[in-house]
N, C-alpha and C positions, 0 to 999 in steps of 0.2 A: 502491500499500501502505501504509496504514496504520501510524502508529510510535509507540510509547506513552514517551513521557520527556517527566524532569525541567527541568523551566522551568531546576533547575539549571548543565542543556547544555548551553542554547540559551545560550552565553555568547558571550563576543570577544576569552580573552584570546591566547592561541594565532593572531596575527591573521601567514599567510605575505604577505607585505614583496614582493609580485614584482607585474611588469608584466600583468595579466588584462584580459582581455575588457573587465570591469564598472568600467570606473574613468575618471575626473572627462576624460582627455582625449580622450576618446569624444568632451566635450560641449562642444568650442570654450571650454570657460571659462575663466577668469583667477585665480588668488586661490589658496591652501589655503579648501577647500569645508566646511566642517559644516552641510548642509544648506539642498535646494533645494526651496521649491515652485512651482512653473507651476500656472497655474490657468488655468481657461480660458469666459467666462462668457458671458453666452447678450446678448445680440442682438438692443437694443430702436430704432422707432425714432420722431422726434420732428421731425412735418414733413414734413423734406427730410435729416436731422440721422437719425443711428447714432450712439445709442448706447450704450457697455456699460450691462450689467449683471449682474445675480447673477450666485456660479460656478456650476455646473452641469458643470464638471469638474474632480479635485483632484491630484497624482503629488505627491507628499511621496518624497523620496532623501533618504539621510540615510547621513555620506560617511564616513569614520575618519581618522584623523592623515593621516595615509598617500594617499588620496583612493582605498582601494580601498570600492567599492561595500556597504553593512550593511545598510541593507533600502529598499522602493519599495515604495508603502504606492497606490491609488488607490481612491479618492473616486466620485459618480459623487449629484449630488442631497442630497451631505452623510452616505452612504451609502457604509461598507464595500466594498468588491466584494475587496482585493486586496492583500492582504500577505505579502510574498516575503523574504524571511530568507535571511543568507545567512553562509556559518558556512568562514571556512579556516583547512583545519586543517597543520600547516607541519612540514617535512621531517622530527624529533626524533620529531610524531607516527607519518608514514605508515612509516621508519625501522620503529617499533618497531610495528606492522602491517600490515608485509611481513614480517618475521622470525617473529611469528606466523601466516598466514594460508598461507605456506609450510613450518615445521614439521609431522615429521611427526604434533604430536597434536592434534589438531580442539580449538582455544575457541572460545565462546562471542565475539562484538563489544559495542560496546554498540551500534552501527547494524547494524539488518539491515541493509538490500547490506552487508559488510562481508562479510556469510556468501558472499556471490556467489561462485558459480568463475573468475569475469571476477577476479573481483578476485584468486584467486592466481594468476590463468594473468600476470597482468597484472602481480603478485610478481618471475613469478620469472625471465621475463621480461627485468626491469629490479631486479631485485635489485643489483648493483650501482653503480645510476644513485640522486639525490638526489628520492622526490617531493616532491607535497602536492595536496593536496589542498582540492574545492572542494563542500561541498554550498549544496543551493538547499532552504530550507525555503518551504510557506505556510502563515502564522504565527497568518495572523485567526483560524482557532478556536483553534490554545494559546494563545491572550491571553484570549480572551472563557469559557473553560474551566478552562485554568490545568492545563490535562490531555496533549495530543493537538498537536500539530506533525504535517508532511503533507507527506516528503520526496518536491520534487519531476522531485530529479533531482543528477545527480552528474558531477563531474572528476577524477581523478585524472590529475594534469600531469608527467612526467615535466622533468626543467628540467637544461641547458648547465652551463656550468662560469661564465654569467655571469650562473647565476642567471633564465634565459628560460628557457621553454617549447618544448621540440625533440618536445615525442610527449603525446598527452595522448588517452582513453578517455573517450572520454558514454557514461553509463547512465544509463538513463530509472526512475518511483520502484519498479522492479519490480526493481533492478536485471538487468540488461538490459542489452546491449551496443548501442546505437544508434549512435554510427557514432566513428570514431576517427582527427586530424589529425596531423598532422607541419610542422613549423612546422622553415624554411631563412632562415641571415640571410648576412648582409655582408660581411668581414669588419672595421666599422666597425658590424656588433651589430645593426646595422639590417634590420630584417623586409624578408627576398627574396622567399619563398613561403611556401603554406598551400593541403596537399594535402589533403581530407577524400575516407576511405571508408567506404567502409558495412558493415554487420554481416561479410558474408562477406569481408571487401578487397579491392570489389571499386572504386576510382577514383571518383567525386561527381560530383569539383568542383577545380580548382586556383584556389589565384587568386597569383596572380605583382604583386610592390613594384614596378615600378625609379622613376632620379634622375635630374634630369640635370641635375646641379649648373648649367651653362651658367645654365642660363636654370630653375634653379631648381622645372622642375610633378618632379609626383612622377606616379606611369599606377599605375594599378591595374586588372592583366586576368585576368576569369573566365573559363575556358573551363567546359565541363561535363562531363557522362560517356562526351564520344563525340568528344574534345578542340575543341568547338566551342565561337566564341566567340563568347559568349551580354550579358554589361556590361564595357563598357572608364568607369574615372571620371579624368577629369585634372583635379589637383589641381597650378594655380600662386600662387605664394609670391612675394612682393615680399621685396623685398632685407631686412631689419627681422625677416623668415622670419613673417607678420601673413597670413592668404585672401587674395585677392583673388581670387581667379577658381577655381569646382570644374563640371564638364562631365560630367555622367552618359548614354552615349550605349547602351539596348538594341538591341539585335540579333536581329534570329528564326533558326527552326532551318535560314539561308541564307544566315548571318552575312551579310542586308543590316540599315541601320537601321530599326531602328521606328522611333523617340521618340530624346529627346534633351533635355535639361535646361540649364540653364547659369543657374549662380546666381553671384550678382557678391556682395562682401562689402568693409564701409567700413577703413579704415585699423586699426579697430580691433577688425577680424574676423568684424564683425555682419553678417547677413547683408542685400543689402543691396534686394537683385529676385531675383526665378527668373523666368525664358523658359521657354515647355513647347513644344516642337518633333515633328512627324507625320513622318514618311518620307520626304517631296516636300511641303515647308514650306524656306522660304527664309525668312520670316521665325516670328517667336514666334506659336505663335494663340491663343493668349492667356499674361501677367503676372504672375504679386504683387507689389506692389513696398510697403514695408515699412516704418513711421514706426517711432521708440522713442524711450524713456527712455533715460539709460545709470544706475549708482554707480556710489559714485567710483574704482572700477576700471576703469571700461569693461566691465562684462555691464550685461545690459541686462535694465529689470526693470515693463518694462509696451512690446506689443509691436501693433499694430495692422497689422492685414495684408489690399489691399484687389485688388479684378482686376484688368487689365484688359484693352481687348481691341481688334484692329482697327479701326474704319471708316471705310469710303472710305480707307485708308490715314494715318488720324489714329488712335492710342492714345486711346481714351476710358476712364472706368472704367466697367465694367460693373453693371446697375443690376439689375439680374435673383440677383445674388450679393449677400449683405450680406457685411461687414468681419469681421473675425476679430478679436478680442481678448482676447489672452496679459496676465496680470500672470504675476512671479515676485516672491518671494521670500527672498534668500540671503543666510546666517548666515552669516559668514567665524568658519577656527578661530582663536581669538588667538593670537599669535606673544610665543611666553614670552619676553624680556628677559635679556639673560644679563649 
């Protein structure tokens, strides 16, 4: 749905400081980041050597000082393909909205999606809880004609006493409910379980987290609407909490292993290699190896990925697949001196 708004409304003055899903922690990157430009390059061959060519794809992520994603821009061949903008509304704003939605008077709101009956039902159910809202806009057209933006989706979040998301309603651009999610935490505040429901309140997915302190291993188990195991991710950490290994296992309809990926990380938490297995392979059918250059904070700014295959028991480079070159430009938020 097209929504006409003033550019002044697409501001980020009132930010909800929440452990949202779209933050820097999910990128496995260190430091206070302001922007990250990730650039994939064309591959060129000169004689027997592969060389990094010009940019063919670029992704720019912009964050606020708390690590929340503000903008996500994608370019292909230098042309802007998409531009997403995230607007975070505070609990104070959400409280005012719910008070209006549950009052006897019908009052129109700035965002058309807020007129949805789903929002009224949500506010009635959680009227005594603290709520935050996230709006996601497709904003490239808004910045080209300075008049319009397109709402893609929104999330209405119920917060617990620790300001963590306990319940979430996700709506599409028409204000229709796409799914609901509930989040459970252990006594230490660590995420324990996510349950996803469709618009009919039927469970479609469960994610269960467990952590073994002795082995420093975290296990994520994912099941489908029939409670069948579909994926398991096992993450091993070193004593200093840096990533050591991640194992992702995919299961078929009868919970038999279909494929497996093992990823290994260096002491800085950067990926060294990925090994790919099929259901019946004892050895990897192929492997990706990474070579990198790091910045002063040990985040990689140059990456070369090559494919290795097994040939008569030996690992050799796959000459049928060119290497992949990726660079990153990272701008850090300056630390204010006290």
